[in-house]
N, C-alpha and C positions, 0 to 999 in steps of 0.2 A: 626478568622479563614479565611485565604485568599481563596476567590472563584476565580478561574482562568478561564477566558473566552478563551476556546480553539477554534481555527478555525474549520470549518466543515471538515468532513472526506474526505481525498483525494480519497480513494477507492470508497466511496459511491457517491461522486460528479462525478467521471469518469463514473461509471455505469449509474448514473442518466442522464448524457448527452447523452450516447448511447441510452438509453431507450426513452428519450424525442425526440431525432432525429428520431427514428424509429416509434414512436407512431402516431396514427391517431388523429390529433388535436393539440392544443397549451398546452404545459406543463409549469408550473411555478415551479422553483426550489427555495426553501426558504433557506437562509443562506448557499449558496454553498461556498466551499473553493475557495478563490482567491489566487492563487500561480502560479509559473511558469508552473508547470505541468498542472493544470486545465485550465489556460489561453491558454496554447498550444493546449489542446484538443478542447476548444471552437473555437479557431482560425482555427484549422483544419476543424471543421464542417463548418465554414463560407467559407473557400476556396472550400469546396465541394458543396456550394450553399444552405446550411441550414441557416435559419434566426435565429440568436441568439441575443436577446436583453439583455444587461447586465446592470442592475441597482445595486446600492451598496449592497443591501441585498437580491436581488432576480434576477434570470435569467429566461427569457421566451424563449422557443424554439418552433418554428413551425415545427411539425413533418412531415416527408415525408416517409410513409410506402413503397413507390415505389422506394426509394433510392435517391442518390444525385441529385440536380437540374441541375448540369452541366455534360456534357459528357466527359470532360477532366479536370484534376486538378493535381497540384503538391503540395504535403503536406509535411511540415517539422515538425517532431514530437518532436523536441527539445530533452530533456533528459527523456521524459515521457514514461515509459514502457506501461502504460495502453493506451496512445495515439497510440503508435507504434504497439500495438497488437490488440486493439479493432477497430481502424478506418479501416485498411485493410479488417477486417472481415465484418464490416458494409457495405462497398462499394461493397463487393462481391454480395450482394443481389440486387444491382442496375444494371445499364447498362451504360458502358463507360470505359475509360482507365484512371487509377489513379496511379500516381507514389508517393512513400513515401520514405523519407530519414529522418535521425535523427542525433543527435550529435555524436561525436566520442565515447563518453561513451556509448550511447545507441546502436551504431553500434556494439559494442563488445558483447552486451547481446543477448542471444540465442532466436531464433524464430522457429527453424526447426520443432519441433513436431506439432506446429500449422499450419505451411506452408504445411506439409505433409497431415494433416487432411483435410485442405481446398482443396488441390489438389485431394485427394481421393473423395471429394464431387463434383469434376468436375470444380473447380475454376482454371482459368488460372492465376497462380501466379508465377512470375519469379524473382529470386534474381539476381541483376545485377553484384555483385562482389562476396563476400564470400557466399557460400550456407548456408541458414539458418540465414542470417543477413541482416539488411538494408544496402543499398537501395533495394527497390523491386517495381515491377509494377504489378497491378491487372487489367486484361482485363475482366471486369465483364459482365455477361449476365444472372444474376439471379442464384439461387441455387435450384436444384430440392429437395434435402434432402435425407433421407434414413439413413442407418447405417454407423457409422464410428468408428474407433478405435483410441484412443488417449493416449499417455503417458504424464501425467501431473506431473511427478516426479520432474521436475525442477521448475515448476511454475504452480500454480492453475489458473493463468490468461489465460492459453491456454484453459482450460475447461470453464472458465467464458465466453470467447469470443465466443465459439461454442454454449453455452447455450443461450447467448443473440441473436445469429444469428438464432436459431431454429425456432421461430415464423415467421421469414421473408422468410423461405423456403417454397416451394410449398407443400411438403409432411410432413414437420416436421423432427425432428432428433432423432435418437437413438444413444447415444454416449457411447461407451464401453471404460471404463477407466482402463488402466493396472497398473498405479501407480498415486498417488495423494498426494501432500503436501498442507499444509495450508488450510485444510478442512473448517475452519470457514469462509474463504473468499468466498468459493463456496456457503455456507449457506446464506451469505449476498446477493449474486447474486440471488438466488432462492427466497428469501423473497422480494427482490425489484421487480423481475419479477411478482410476485403475486400482488404487489401494482399497476402494470401497466396492470393487467388483464390476466396474463398467469400463469397456474399451471403446474409446472414441477413434473413429477413422477420419483421415483427412484426404480429400481429393482436390488438390490445388487450393482454391479459395473456398471450398465447401467442406464444412465439418459435419460428419455423420454420427449421430448419437442414437444408439438402439434403445428401445423401451425395455422394461423389465425390472427397474428399480435398483436399489443399492443394498449391499450387505453390511451390517454393523461390524466394527472392528476395534482394535486398540491402535491409536494413532499418536505418534510422538511428534510434537511441534518443534521444528529446528529454530535456532536463534534468528532474530530479524536482521536481514542483510542490510536493509536501508538504515536501520539504527546503528549497525556496526560501522557504517561509513564514517560517522563522526569520530569514532575512536581510531579507525585506520588513518583518517586525515590528520588527527592529532599527532600520531607517530611520524607521518610524512613531513610535517612542518617543523619537527623538533629534532635537530641533529643528535644522533646517538640513541634516540628513544626507540622502543620496540613494544608493540602491542599484539597480543594473540587473542583471537576469539575461538575458543574451543567449540566443537560441534558444528562448525560452519566451514566445510572443506570441499574436497573434490566431488563429493556426492550431493552437494547442496542443490535444492530445487530452485532457489531464488536467483533470478538473473541479475539482481542488484549487486551480487558478489562481484560482478564484472567491473565494479568501481575500482577494485584493487588493480586491474589491468591498466586503468587510466593512471593510477598512481605510479605503477611500474614504468609506464611510458615517460612519466615526468622525472623519473630518476630514483624513486623510492625502492628499497629492497622489499621484495614480496615473495613469500613462500606459502603455497597452498598444498596441504596434505590431506589424506582422508580424515585426520583427527581435527584439523582446524586450519586457520589462516593467520599468518603473521606478517605485519608490515613494519619496516624499520626505516627510520629517518637517516638519510645518508649525508645531509647537508646540501643536497642538490635538489632543486625543484625547477624543472624546465617548462617553458611555455609550450603550448600545443594547440592544435585544432582538433576537436573531437565531436563526433556525432553521438548524442546521448538519447536518441529517440527511444531505445529499448530499456534504458536505465534512468529515466527522467526524474525519478524521485530523488536521485543523488545529485542532480544538477545544482541545487543550492549548496551542497557540501563542497563541490568543486569551485563554485563561484566564490565561496567564503575564504578559500585558501589561495585563490588565483593571484591576488596582489603580491604574494610572496614568491611567485615564479620569476625566472630571469628573463622571460619574454612574454608576449601577449598570450592569454588563454581565451580561445574562442570556442564556445559551446553552441552546437548547431542542432536543428531539427527537434526543437523542444516546444513547439507551439502549444502542445497539450498542457504544459505547466501553467498556462494562463488561466485554466479552468479548474485548478485544484482548490485547496482551502482559501487561497488568495491568488492573485496574478503573481506567480513566483518570479517571473522575469523582471517585472517592474519592482517588486519588493526587494530582490537582490540588488538591482541597480541603485535604487534609492539609498539603501543602507550602506552599500559600498561607497557611494558618493559622500555620505555623511562622514565616512572615515577618511575621506580625501582621495579615494581611488578614482582613476580615469576610466570611465565605463561607457560603452556604446551598446544600444539595444535595437534589435529589429523585430519583425513579426514572429520569428521563430529562432532567434539567436541572441546571444549576449557575448560581448568581447570585453575583457578586463585587462588593462595594461599594468605593468609592474609598478609597485610603490604605493604606499599610503602616507598620509601626513603623520602617522604615528600617534595621533591623539585619539582618545576614546570618545565614544558618543553613545547616546541611547539608541538602541536598535528598535525600530518599529516592527512589531511582530505580525501585525494583521491577524492576530489570533491563530497563527499557523505554527504548529509544533516544529516543522522542519526549518523554518527561518530561525527560530530561537536556537535549536540544536546546532545548526550550521555555524551561526555567528559566535556560538560559544567556542568553537575551534579558532576562529579569528582572534578571540580574546587571549589565546595562548601567546600571540605575538604583539598584540596591541593592547596596552593597559587601559583600564578605565571604561571598558565596555559594560553597558547595562541594558536591561530589557524592559519595555513598557508592560509586558504581560508574560513574565517568566513561567507562570503556572500552566500555560497552554500546552506544555509538554505532556500533561496527564493524558492527552489523547492517545499516545502510543507508549510513553515511558515515564510514568509518574515519578520514578526515582532518578531521572536523568541527571539533575544538577548535583545530587550527592555522588553518583557514580563518576561524573566527569571531574568533580573536585578531588575524588580519590585518585583518579588517573593523573591529574595535574601533580599531585604530591608524589606519585610513583615515578613520574618522568622528570621530576625536578623543576617544574614550571611554577 
């Protein structure tokens, strides 16, 4: 039974870097993800004057509760949404002038609900070109705190950024949320804040964050559940194959582990223990209708294996996937059609009917790591698939193609 060593969670690594930078003392992060996104986050912290020591299996961060060590900085956020949203929020609690820019792909992704909330809290934040998009400048003078209203219907990262900021404000925060997607990611944030000494309270749609700052700690990063989905899906579409991801089990913080429940509903064998999660291909893959609002990063994984089900696969309530690295609903539909699949798409749903023409095609990646990794799974059953930009997986898993090739050998594909 192949045990796959999945790199650390991107979401957890990004949050841990923010928390470590904001904490009082030196924090050690154990087994952080090393990828373009997280290296970009760590580099951004370094440009802001934080000391980040990077050894192969651990990073040490000298926290600065008072904010950046430099009064001026220019930070390039690369393609990283967490970098582009969390770092401007972190510097708001400090004192100085900080300019942020990002790649063309990240410049297209929205920021406006977070920008508005920060401005409502008195932060001097200005977008230089398109309103609600990078580049932007923060002229920071600390944050008083108080009550703020936030629409997190496009991205839960807006709420996470404000939650992380709360303990650094003088009075704490009361965040009233009018809409929210990807709730499990917010639960990750709250659990991690607890590990750094802060307890968030929830009163209905209001999140209450006390002032007082964070305590440094040693924090172990669990394997990435979204990345694991490709390996679990590979087992599900391969009769007799079995894949185990150690370290991602019943105690996991990440909601995207819920993807294995979808595979279970489709007929795969699934076992989740405290030590890890195992998925086994039974030779059965049933069609289903599933709401993936809370695990939308795994929508492309399901779409990529949907043609092999015995009935239609309909994925609903995933409008927010249209504002990710690309419009993932349209990207999945286009690539599935290239492979001969029958696909329908709506504003927040996609439906894939059984069967492909069985011929390979070049997958258009749109520079999106999740499109490439998802359709690598399709390639287990459809020969001749290639990618126009296979290297974009470096965003979250630079060694993906090698790891997936090893898995193919292990499961006899």
